[in-house]
C-alpha positions in Angstrom: -66.6 -12.6 35.7 -68.2 -14.6 32.8 -70.3 -16.8 34.7 -69.0 -19.7 32.5 -67.3 -22.6 34.2 -63.4 -22.5 34.2 -61.4 -24.8 32.1 -57.7 -25.2 32.7 -55.6 -26.6 29.8 -52.5 -28.2 30.7 -49.7 -27.3 28.1 -46.6 -29.4 28.3 -43.4 -28.6 26.6 -41.4 -31.6 25.6 -37.7 -31.4 24.9 -37.7 -32.5 21.4 -33.8 -32.7 21.2 -33.7 -35.0 24.4 -36.6 -37.2 22.8 -34.9 -37.5 19.4 -31.5 -38.6 21.1 -33.3 -41.0 23.4 -35.0 -42.5 20.4 -32.1 -42.1 18.1 -34.1 -40.3 15.4 -33.9 -36.9 13.9 -36.0 -34.2 15.6 -37.9 -34.0 12.2 -38.7 -37.7 12.5 -39.8 -37.4 16.1 -41.9 -34.5 15.5 -43.6 -35.9 12.4 -44.4 -39.2 14.4 -45.9 -37.6 17.3 -48.0 -35.2 15.6 -49.7 -38.1 13.6 -52.4 -39.7 15.7 -51.4 -43.3 14.7 -47.9 -42.7 16.3 -48.9 -40.6 19.2 -52.1 -42.4 20.3 -50.2 -44.7 22.7 -48.3 -41.9 24.1 -51.1 -39.6 24.6 -52.7 -42.4 26.8 -49.6 -42.7 28.8 -49.2 -38.8 29.2 -52.7 -38.4 30.1 -52.3 -41.1 32.7 -49.5 -39.5 34.3 -50.7 -36.0 34.2 -54.0 -36.7 35.6 -53.3 -39.9 37.5 -55.3 -42.1 35.8 -55.6 -46.0 36.2 -56.3 -47.2 32.7 -58.6 -50.2 32.2 -56.7 -53.3 31.0 -59.6 -54.0 28.5 -60.0 -51.3 25.8 -63.4 -52.9 24.9 -65.0 -51.2 28.0 -68.3 -49.1 27.0 -66.1 -45.8 26.7 -63.5 -47.6 24.8 -60.3 -45.5 24.0 -58.8 -45.1 27.3 -61.4 -45.6 29.7 -60.1 -44.9 33.2 -60.8 -44.3 36.9 -60.1 -40.9 38.4 -60.0 -41.9 42.0 -59.4 -38.7 43.5 -62.6 -37.3 42.3 -64.9 -40.8 42.4 -65.1 -43.6 40.1 -65.9 -41.8 36.7 -65.4 -43.1 33.1 -62.9 -40.9 30.9 -62.3 -41.2 27.3 -58.9 -40.0 25.9 -59.1 -38.6 22.2 -56.3 -37.1 20.2 -56.7 -34.0 18.2 -54.5 -34.2 15.1 -54.4 -32.1 11.9 -57.4 -34.1 10.9 -59.5 -33.2 13.9 -61.0 -35.1 16.7 -63.9 -37.5 16.9 -65.7 -38.5 20.1 -67.2 -41.9 19.0 -65.8 -45.1 20.2 -63.0 -46.2 17.7 -65.0 -49.1 16.4 -67.1 -46.5 14.7 -64.2 -44.6 13.2 -61.8 -45.1 10.4 -61.7 -46.9 7.1 -64.5 -49.3 6.5 -66.2 -48.7 9.6 -69.5 -46.5 10.1 -71.3 -45.1 13.1 -74.5 -43.4 13.4 -75.7 -40.4 15.5 -77.0 -42.8 18.0 -73.4 -44.4 18.3 -72.0 -40.8 18.9 -74.8 -40.0 21.4 -74.0 -43.4 23.2 -70.3 -42.8 23.3 -70.3 -39.6 24.7 -73.2 -40.3 27.2 -70.9 -43.2 28.5 -68.1 -40.7 29.6 -68.1 -38.4 32.5 -65.0 -36.6 31.2 -63.0 -36.5 27.9 -59.4 -35.6 27.7 -58.4 -34.3 24.2 -54.9 -34.5 23.9 -53.9 -31.8 21.2 -50.9 -33.0 19.6 -51.0 -30.5 16.5 -48.1 -28.5 17.9 -45.8 -31.1 19.1 -43.5 -31.0 20.9 -45.9 -28.8 22.8 -49.1 -31.0 23.8 -52.3 -29.6 25.2 -54.4 -31.7 27.6 -58.1 -30.4 27.4 -60.4 -32.0 30.0 -64.0 -31.6 28.8 -66.9 -32.4 31.0 -69.0 -35.3 29.6 -72.2 -33.2 30.1 -71.1 -30.4 27.9 -70.2 -32.9 25.3 -73.8 -34.5 25.4 -75.2 -31.1 25.1 -73.0 -30.2 22.0 -74.3 -33.4 20.3 -78.0 -32.7 21.2 -77.7 -28.9 19.9 -76.0 -30.0 17.0 -72.6 -28.3 17.6 -70.7 -31.8 17.5 -71.6 -34.2 14.9 -70.1 -37.6 13.6 -67.4 -35.5 11.9 -66.0 -34.2 15.2 -64.2 -31.0 15.3 -61.3 -29.5 13.4 -59.0 -27.7 15.7 -60.3 -24.4 15.3 -63.9 -25.3 15.8 -63.0 -27.2 19.0 -61.3 -24.2 20.4 -64.1 -21.7 19.4 -66.5 -24.2 21.1 -64.4 -24.3 24.1 -64.3 -20.4 24.5 -68.0 -20.4 23.8 -68.6 -22.8 26.8 -65.8 -22.2 29.2 -63.6 -19.5 30.7 -60.3 -21.0 29.2 -57.0 -20.6 30.8 -53.4 -22.3 30.4 -51.0 -23.7 32.6 -47.7 -24.3 31.1 -44.9 -26.9 32.2 -41.7 -27.7 30.3 -40.2 -31.3 30.6 
């Protein structure tokens, strides 16, 4: 027993052929589109909503932005959904990330402190998608200790950090 908190990553294996047929695209086109955060972002919110039984706020300009939701089975908590792509994952609000947008360390701190939980949707291996529920206090600690910066984390760094902090296991489901 490691003494670390447990973290269960849900891994969903989507049927690429069925998705391609339904969308009338090639499997390669579907795979490329849904490994790209710009194409997969709306789907990642919907998948997270279904998988974790979220109720997404109607207005994305909530303090936690990017998919703030209520997890009623626990209590009302703020959740932020973030996509992990080949470029990595950032945890500040979307208004601070992207071309011609700037954020400060204070913006990052405010963004992670506003969330009770972050769900990182790892789309890097689509059609397999990993849903990683991270406790907000662990992210706040990562910012304050310097483990998490404005640049966010690349895939390897995220998984290394998860394994340092949590006792990680995966639960798999094919759909």
